C-alpha positions as CSV (number, residue, x, y, z in Angstrom):
1,X,7.5,-16.2,-22.5
2,X,7.6,-13.6,-19.8
3,X,8.3,-10.1,-20.7
4,X,11.2,-8.7,-18.8
5,X,11.2,-5.3,-20.4
6,X,10.0,-3.3,-17.3
7,X,11.6,-5.5,-14.6
8,X,13.4,-2.3,-13.3
9,X,9.8,-1.3,-12.1
10,X,9.2,-4.7,-10.4
11,X,9.2,-4.1,-6.6
12,X,7.0,-6.9,-5.7
13,X,8.0,-10.3,-7.0
14,X,4.6,-12.0,-7.1
15,X,3.7,-12.0,-10.8
16,X,1.0,-14.4,-12.1
17,X,-1.6,-14.6,-14.9
18,X,-5.1,-13.7,-13.7
19,X,-7.5,-16.0,-15.4
20,X,-10.6,-14.1,-14.3
21,X,-9.4,-10.8,-15.9
22,X,-7.2,-12.6,-18.5
23,X,-4.3,-10.4,-18.0
24,X,-1.0,-10.2,-16.1
25,X,-1.3,-9.5,-12.4
26,X,0.9,-8.7,-9.4
27,X,-0.1,-9.8,-5.8
28,X,1.2,-7.4,-3.2
29,X,2.1,-8.5,0.4
30,X,2.5,-6.2,3.4
31,X,5.5,-4.0,3.0
32,X,5.5,-4.3,-0.8
33,X,4.6,-1.9,-3.8
34,X,4.6,-2.0,-7.5
35,X,4.6,0.6,-10.3
36,X,3.8,-0.1,-13.9
37,X,2.8,1.7,-17.2
38,X,1.3,-1.5,-18.6
39,X,-2.2,-2.7,-18.8
40,X,-2.4,-5.2,-15.8
41,X,-4.0,-5.7,-12.5
42,X,-2.5,-5.2,-9.0
43,X,-4.0,-7.2,-6.1
44,X,-3.8,-7.2,-2.4
45,X,-5.7,-8.2,0.6
46,X,-5.8,-5.5,3.4
47,X,-6.6,-5.8,7.2
48,X,-5.3,-2.9,9.3
49,X,-2.8,-2.0,6.6
50,X,-3.5,0.7,4.0
51,X,-3.1,0.6,0.3
52,X,-2.8,3.7,-1.8
53,X,-3.7,3.3,-5.5
54,X,-2.1,6.3,-7.2
55,X,-2.8,6.9,-10.9
56,X,-1.7,9.4,-13.6
57,X,-5.1,10.2,-15.2
58,X,-3.2,11.3,-18.4
59,X,-0.6,8.7,-19.0
60,X,-2.1,5.8,-17.3
61,X,1.0,5.1,-15.2
62,X,0.0,3.8,-11.8
63,X,1.0,2.0,-8.7
64,X,-0.1,0.5,-5.4
65,X,1.6,0.1,-2.1
66,X,0.5,-2.0,1.0
67,X,1.9,-0.5,4.3
68,X,1.3,0.2,8.0
69,X,2.9,2.5,10.5
70,X,5.1,0.7,13.1
71,X,3.9,0.3,16.6
72,X,5.2,3.1,18.7
73,X,8.6,2.7,20.5
74,X,9.0,3.9,24.0
75,X,12.6,4.6,24.1
76,X,14.8,7.0,22.0
77,X,13.3,8.8,19.1
78,X,9.9,10.5,19.3
79,X,7.3,7.8,18.6
80,X,5.3,10.1,16.4
81,X,8.4,11.0,14.3
82,X,9.3,7.3,14.1
83,X,6.0,6.2,12.8
84,X,5.9,9.2,10.3
85,X,9.2,8.3,8.8
86,X,8.0,4.8,8.1
87,X,4.9,6.0,6.5
88,X,6.6,8.8,4.6
89,X,9.1,6.3,3.2
90,X,6.3,3.9,2.0
91,X,4.6,6.7,0.2
92,X,7.6,8.6,-1.1
93,X,9.2,5.5,-2.5
94,X,6.2,4.7,-4.7
95,X,5.6,8.3,-5.7
96,X,9.3,8.7,-6.8
97,X,9.0,5.5,-8.8
98,X,5.9,6.7,-10.4
99,X,7.6,10.0,-11.5
100,X,10.7,8.1,-12.6
101,X,8.4,5.9,-14.9
102,X,7.0,9.0,-16.5
103,X,4.0,10.1,-14.4
104,X,3.5,13.9,-13.7
105,X,2.9,15.0,-10.1
106,X,0.1,17.5,-11.3
107,X,-1.8,14.5,-12.9
108,X,-1.7,12.1,-10.0
109,X,-4.8,11.0,-8.1
110,X,-5.3,8.6,-5.4
111,X,-7.7,5.9,-4.2
112,X,-7.2,4.8,-0.5
113,X,-8.3,1.6,1.1
114,X,-7.9,-0.4,4.3
115,X,-7.3,0.5,7.9
116,X,-9.8,-2.2,9.2
117,X,-9.8,-2.9,12.9
118,X,-8.6,-6.6,12.6
119,X,-5.4,-6.8,14.5
120,X,-4.8,-7.6,18.1
121,X,-1.7,-7.2,20.2
122,X,-0.6,-3.7,19.4
123,X,0.0,-1.1,22.1
124,X,-2.2,1.3,20.2
125,X,-5.9,0.5,20.3
126,X,-6.5,0.7,16.6
127,X,-3.6,0.8,14.5
128,X,-5.8,0.9,11.3
129,X,-7.0,4.5,12.4
130,X,-3.3,5.6,12.6
131,X,-2.6,4.2,9.2
132,X,-5.6,5.9,7.7
133,X,-5.0,9.2,9.3
134,X,-1.4,9.3,8.2
135,X,-2.1,8.3,4.6
136,X,-5.0,11.1,4.3
137,X,-2.7,13.7,5.8
138,X,0.2,12.8,3.7
139,X,-1.7,12.9,0.4
140,X,-3.3,16.2,1.4
141,X,0.2,17.6,2.2
142,X,1.5,16.4,-1.2
143,X,-1.5,17.9,-3.0
144,X,-2.6,14.5,-4.4
145,X,-6.4,14.4,-4.6
146,X,-8.2,11.4,-3.1
147,X,-10.9,10.6,-5.6
148,X,-12.2,7.5,-3.9
149,X,-11.9,5.7,-0.4
150,X,-13.0,2.7,1.6
151,X,-11.4,3.0,5.1
152,X,-11.7,1.7,8.6
153,X,-14.7,-0.6,9.6
154,X,-13.9,-4.2,11.0
155,X,-13.6,-6.1,7.7
156,X,-10.5,-7.1,5.6
157,X,-10.7,-6.0,2.0
158,X,-9.6,-7.5,-1.3
159,X,-8.5,-4.9,-3.7
160,X,-8.0,-5.2,-7.6
161,X,-6.5,-2.1,-9.0
162,X,-6.1,-1.4,-12.8
163,X,-3.4,1.2,-13.1
164,X,-4.0,1.9,-16.8
165,X,-7.5,3.1,-16.2
166,X,-7.4,3.8,-12.5
167,X,-10.3,1.5,-11.9
168,X,-10.5,-0.4,-8.5
169,X,-12.7,-3.4,-7.6
170,X,-13.2,-4.0,-3.9
171,X,-14.6,-6.8,-2.0
172,X,-15.1,-6.9,1.8
173,X,-14.3,-10.2,3.2
174,X,-17.1,-10.4,5.6
175,X,-17.1,-14.2,6.0
176,X,-13.7,-15.2,5.0
177,X,-11.2,-16.9,7.4
178,X,-9.0,-13.8,8.3
179,X,-6.2,-15.8,10.1
180,X,-3.8,-15.6,7.3
181,X,-4.3,-11.8,6.8
182,X,-4.0,-11.1,10.5
183,X,-0.8,-13.3,10.8
184,X,0.8,-11.7,7.8
185,X,0.2,-8.2,9.0
186,X,1.1,-9.0,12.5
187,X,4.5,-10.4,11.3
188,X,5.0,-7.4,9.2
189,X,4.3,-5.1,12.1
190,X,6.7,-6.9,14.3
191,X,9.5,-6.5,11.7
192,X,8.7,-2.7,11.5
193,X,8.8,-2.5,15.3
194,X,12.2,-4.1,15.6
195,X,13.9,-2.7,12.5
196,X,16.7,-0.2,12.7
197,X,15.6,3.1,11.2
198,X,18.9,4.9,11.3
199,X,20.1,6.3,8.0
200,X,18.6,5.1,4.6
201,X,16.2,2.3,5.5
202,X,14.7,-0.1,3.1
203,X,11.5,-1.4,4.5
204,X,10.2,-3.1,1.4
């Protein structure tokens, strides 16, 4: 029987049982995030996107997101401001959910992953570098210490995050078929690029 007790925290719908770790798991796709106070594992595969794994080192409440900045727009709003609004939304939404679930801002620490140079077809040479630069600057501005990171390079990464302990297991996918990862992130990037960002925008 599935426990629905914390479904208000479910912001990614991809729940399953992980036989390797023998525990409940959530798989995050591009544009999703999840926050929980339970002992479980959050899993995602990153190409040029970035995942911030943020954990309250005292309470064990933690969460992971999977996001990228949109490709710059040439008309209207400042492209830098446009991208920053998307990135800020991705981070703030998860941090607010962490605090709502009982985490304390002063006890938060982050582990940051992704930003690989795996995508083609963007007007910016390396969208991964922009994603990484934004995430590092955002966390520094918010006073959330980054205690571990694996960023940039040319390989996709598979991340297993255990929020209760803050532990992360990482595998670089050096020989995997990356087409699915690239297609997923390219489609997500296209949605960001064409979305209307006026007012209160839900990107996830």
